[in-house]
C-alpha positions in Angstrom: 96.6 127.3 98.4 93.5 126.0 96.6 92.8 122.6 95.2 92.7 124.0 91.6 96.3 125.2 92.1 97.5 121.8 93.3 95.9 120.2 90.3 97.6 122.7 87.9 100.9 121.5 89.3 100.3 117.8 89.6 97.9 117.4 86.7 94.3 116.2 86.6 95.0 112.6 85.6 92.6 110.2 87.2 93.2 106.4 87.3 89.9 104.6 87.3 88.5 101.1 87.2 85.0 99.6 86.6 83.1 98.1 89.5 83.4 94.6 88.0 87.2 94.8 88.0 88.6 92.0 90.2 90.6 92.8 93.3 93.6 91.1 91.7 93.3 93.3 88.6 92.9 96.4 90.8 96.0 95.5 92.8 98.0 95.2 89.6 96.7 98.6 88.5 97.6 100.1 91.9 101.1 98.7 91.5 101.7 99.7 87.9 100.4 103.2 88.4 102.2 103.5 91.8 99.2 105.0 93.5 97.3 104.2 96.7 93.8 104.4 95.3 91.7 104.1 92.2 88.4 105.8 91.5 85.6 103.3 90.7 83.5 104.6 87.9 80.2 103.3 86.6 80.0 105.1 83.3 80.3 108.8 84.1 79.3 108.3 87.7 81.8 107.9 90.6 80.6 104.7 92.3 83.4 104.5 94.9 87.1 104.5 95.8 89.2 101.4 96.0 92.3 101.9 98.0 95.1 99.8 99.5 93.1 99.8 102.8 90.2 98.2 100.9 92.6 95.5 99.7 93.6 94.8 103.3 90.0 94.6 104.4 89.1 92.3 101.5 91.8 89.8 102.2 91.1 89.9 106.0 87.5 89.2 105.3 87.7 86.6 102.6 91.3 85.5 102.3 92.8 84.8 98.9 89.3 84.3 97.5 88.9 88.1 97.7 91.3 88.5 94.8 88.8 87.0 92.4 85.9 89.1 93.6 84.8 92.4 92.1 86.1 95.6 93.7 82.5 96.7 94.1 82.2 94.2 96.9 84.9 96.0 99.0 85.2 99.5 97.7 84.4 102.6 99.8 81.0 103.6 98.6 80.5 106.8 100.5 82.9 109.0 98.5 84.0 112.3 100.0 84.8 114.9 97.3 86.9 118.0 97.1 86.1 121.1 95.0 88.6 123.3 93.1 87.9 126.4 95.2 88.6 124.7 98.6 91.7 125.4 100.5 94.4 122.9 101.7 93.4 123.6 105.3 89.8 122.6 104.6 91.0 119.4 102.9 93.4 118.5 105.7 90.6 118.8 108.2 88.3 116.7 106.1 90.9 114.0 105.5 91.9 113.9 109.2 88.3 113.9 110.5 87.2 111.1 108.2 90.5 109.2 108.2 90.8 109.2 104.4 93.8 109.6 102.1 92.3 110.4 98.7 89.7 112.9 97.6 88.3 112.9 94.1 87.9 116.5 92.8 84.6 117.5 91.1 84.4 120.5 88.9 81.0 121.2 87.3 79.9 117.8 88.5 82.7 116.1 86.5 85.7 114.3 87.9 88.8 116.6 87.3 91.5 115.0 89.5 92.4 113.4 92.8 94.1 115.0 95.7 96.0 112.7 98.1 97.2 113.3 101.6 100.7 113.5 100.2 99.7 116.3 97.9 98.2 118.2 100.9 101.3 117.6 103.1 103.6 118.7 100.3 101.6 121.9 99.8 101.7 122.7 103.5 105.4 122.1 103.7 106.0 124.4 100.7 103.8 127.1 102.3 105.6 126.9 105.7 109.0 127.0 104.0 108.0 130.1 102.0 106.7 131.8 105.1 109.9 131.0 107.0 112.0 132.4 104.1 109.9 135.6 104.0 110.4 136.0 107.8 114.2 135.5 107.4 114.3 138.1 104.7 112.3 140.6 106.7 114.4 140.1 109.8 117.7 140.3 107.8 116.5 143.6 106.2 115.8 144.8 109.7 
């Protein structure tokens, strides 16, 4: 399955924040949106990703003071992207190798969605289930 197909099903909504957003505000946004990461955008440019892991690192480094600091202080700056034509297998490898859970998707140099590790796993389970059902049908027709 391709990234574009996943986005068709889940939608291309992207939750983003500005680099100057405080960690406390970002935490509230993560909670209210029920997501694990927010895309940090500086105008039309993706500046970083701010995830639950970044919150943990921020609090570990600076304690409660981190909550009043800007997310740009702690965000992941080296953003790894996905493209609509890439397969789930490619994404799984990229996410596993780099130990990341969220990939913003760029289409024509514009942000068009976010794929999470949950989306990838859900897709792989669906594909495995479909393949098993096809095999059962084939064997039963025998």
